[in-house]
C-alpha positions in Angstrom: -10.5 -44.5 13.4 -10.0 -40.6 12.4 -8.8 -37.8 14.3 -11.4 -34.9 14.2 -9.3 -32.4 11.9 -10.5 -29.3 14.8 -7.8 -30.6 16.9 -4.8 -28.7 16.3 -1.7 -30.5 16.1 0.4 -29.2 19.2 1.4 -31.0 22.1 -1.9 -30.6 23.7 -3.4 -31.7 20.4 -1.2 -34.8 20.0 -2.3 -35.9 23.3 -6.0 -35.2 23.0 -5.6 -37.0 19.6 -4.4 -39.9 21.6 -7.0 -39.7 23.9 -9.3 -39.5 21.0 -8.0 -42.9 19.9 -7.5 -44.9 23.1 -10.2 -44.0 25.5 -12.8 -45.4 23.9 -11.0 -48.6 23.5 -10.1 -48.7 27.1 -13.7 -48.4 28.1 -15.0 -50.6 25.8 -12.2 -53.3 27.3 -12.7 -52.2 30.8 -16.7 -52.9 30.4 -16.1 -56.1 28.9 -13.6 -57.4 31.3 -16.0 -56.2 34.3 -19.0 -58.6 32.5 -16.9 -61.3 31.5 -15.2 -61.5 35.2 -18.6 -61.1 36.5 -20.4 -63.9 34.6 -16.9 -66.0 35.1 -18.3 -66.2 38.9 -21.1 -68.4 37.6 -18.4 -71.3 37.4 -18.8 -71.7 41.0 -21.9 -73.2 40.8 -20.0 -76.2 38.6 -18.6 -78.9 41.3 -15.0 -78.5 41.8 -13.5 -81.1 39.7 -15.5 -80.0 36.6 -14.1 -76.4 36.7 -11.4 -75.3 34.5 -8.7 -75.1 37.0 -9.3 -79.0 37.6 -9.7 -79.8 33.7 -7.4 -77.7 32.0 -4.9 -76.9 34.9 -5.5 -73.2 34.6 -8.2 -70.5 34.3 -10.1 -69.7 31.3 -11.6 -66.5 30.9 -14.7 -66.2 29.1 -15.7 -69.8 30.0 -18.2 -68.4 32.4 -19.8 -66.3 30.0 -20.5 -69.7 27.5 -21.9 -71.3 31.0 -24.0 -68.6 31.9 -25.6 -68.3 28.2 -26.2 -72.2 28.2 -27.8 -72.4 31.4 -30.2 -69.4 30.3 -30.9 -71.1 27.2 -31.7 -74.7 29.1 -33.8 -72.9 31.5 -35.7 -71.4 28.3 -35.9 -74.5 26.5 -37.0 -76.5 29.8 -39.5 -74.2 30.4 -41.4 -74.5 27.1 -42.4 -77.9 27.5 -45.4 -79.1 30.0 -43.1 -80.2 32.8 -40.8 -76.9 32.6 -44.0 -75.0 32.9 -45.2 -76.9 35.7 -41.9 -76.6 37.3 -41.9 -73.0 36.9 -45.6 -72.5 38.3 -44.4 -74.4 41.4 -41.6 -72.2 41.7 -43.3 -69.1 41.2 -46.2 -70.0 43.8 -43.2 -70.7 46.2 -41.4 -67.6 45.8 -44.9 -65.8 45.7 -46.1 -67.2 49.0 -42.8 -66.8 51.0 -42.9 -63.7 53.0 -40.4 -60.7 52.1 -38.9 -62.6 49.5 -42.2 -62.1 47.5 -42.5 -58.9 47.4 -39.0 -58.4 45.8 -39.7 -61.4 43.2 -43.2 -60.0 42.3 -41.9 -56.5 41.9 -39.0 -58.1 39.7 -41.1 -60.2 37.9 -43.3 -57.5 36.8 -40.8 -55.5 35.3 -39.3 -58.2 33.6 -42.3 -59.6 31.9 -43.1 -55.8 30.6 -39.7 -55.6 29.5 -39.4 -58.6 27.8 -43.1 -59.2 26.5 -43.8 -58.5 23.0 -46.9 -57.3 23.6 -46.0 -54.8 26.1 -45.6 -51.1 25.7 -42.1 -50.0 28.1 -39.5 -47.8 26.6 -41.2 -47.7 23.4 -41.3 -44.1 22.8 -38.8 -41.6 23.5 -40.0 -38.3 25.0 -39.1 -35.0 26.3 -40.4 -34.1 29.5 -40.6 -31.1 31.8 -37.9 -31.9 34.4 -36.9 -31.2 37.0 -39.0 -27.8 36.6 -41.6 -26.4 34.1 -38.6 -24.6 32.3 -36.5 -27.3 31.9 -36.6 -30.1 29.2 -35.3 -33.8 29.8 -35.6 -36.9 27.7 -37.5 -39.6 29.3 -39.3 -42.6 27.6 -43.1 -43.3 28.1 -44.2 -46.7 30.0 -47.6 -46.5 29.6 -50.8 -44.9 31.1 -51.4 -45.8 34.8 -53.5 -48.4 35.9 -55.4 -46.6 38.5 -58.1 -44.7 37.3 -56.9 -41.9 40.0 -53.7 -42.0 38.1 -55.2 -41.3 34.7 -56.5 -37.8 34.5 -55.6 -34.7 35.9 -58.0 -32.3 38.1 -58.5 -30.4 34.9 -59.5 -33.9 33.3 -56.2 -33.8 30.9 -55.0 -37.6 30.3 -51.9 -38.6 32.6 -48.9 -40.9 31.3 -46.7 -42.8 33.1 -42.7 -41.8 32.1 -39.4 -43.0 33.3 -36.7 -40.1 33.4 -33.2 -41.9 33.6 -30.3 -40.6 35.1 -26.5 -39.5 33.3 -24.4 -41.6 32.4 -25.9 -44.3 34.0 -29.3 -44.7 32.5 -30.4 -47.8 34.9 -31.5 -45.6 37.7 -33.6 -43.0 37.6 -37.2 -41.5 38.5 -40.7 -42.8 37.8 -43.1 -40.1 37.5 -46.6 -39.5 36.2 -47.1 -36.1 34.3 -49.5 -34.5 31.8 -49.7 -35.2 28.4 -49.1 -32.0 27.4 -45.9 -31.7 29.6 -44.5 -34.0 26.9 -43.1 -33.6 23.5 -43.0 -36.6 21.4 -39.2 -37.3 19.9 -38.3 -38.2 16.5 -35.9 -40.9 17.5 -35.6 -44.3 18.6 -35.6 -45.8 21.9 -31.9 -46.7 20.8 -31.1 -43.5 19.5 -32.4 -41.5 22.9 -30.7 -44.1 24.6 -27.4 -43.2 23.7 -27.9 -39.6 23.8 -28.5 -39.6 27.3 -25.8 -42.1 28.0 -23.3 -40.1 26.3 -24.5 -36.9 28.0 -25.9 -35.0 24.9 -22.4 -35.6 22.8 -23.6 -38.3 20.7 -26.5 -36.6 18.7 -28.8 -39.1 16.2 -28.9 -37.3 12.8 -31.8 -34.5 13.2 -34.8 -34.3 10.6 -34.8 -31.2 8.2 -35.3 -28.0 9.0 -38.8 -27.5 7.5 -39.3 -30.5 9.5 -38.2 -29.7 13.0 -40.9 -29.0 15.7 -40.3 -25.8 17.7 -41.2 -26.4 21.8 -43.1 -23.3 21.9 -44.8 -23.6 18.7 -46.3 -27.2 19.4 -47.2 -26.1 22.7 -49.4 -23.0 20.9 -50.6 -25.4 18.9 -51.5 -28.0 21.5 -53.3 -24.7 23.5 
């Protein structure tokens, strides 16, 4: 890990150089500790005599992660056979018919099926969209085309697209909007690079294309017009 040569070696520069080294490490350890601590709570599903405190006489950090992974993998293996598919279908039917629960369960299931399906089209395109007004642009992700015919075309007949606009630095919250395709621009970067760009608040910039291949927003708009 190197320190940027642009940092002047004064007392303030030494402080900044130390932060450059320690801050990413501290944040990484904090996030890992948060994840491990949360997953360790899954051990409470085990009988008290099977928990690490009873077996080893002490708490073993990280065993909850192993337990959670084994539970998820075991569920996937069970759902892959005939009996497992019947159990999943029964469980799905039960939750889908339970008042209040069904609205939450069905919504989350549709989102997860779209995100993890090989044939889904969620978050496969990184876009620029006009947001929150016509004179501003932000990074967004195309989630598909609207299913309802009334949302597929604007009043002038232009095609509409479904777009998710993430917030910064937490992309798990955001806004779902339907916009004309002319108000979007395809970005020459992967979804992963676009997510890094959003999370870093524009600090981590993906490798730009060569100067000759860089589109101009106004030029592209004029070509479409």
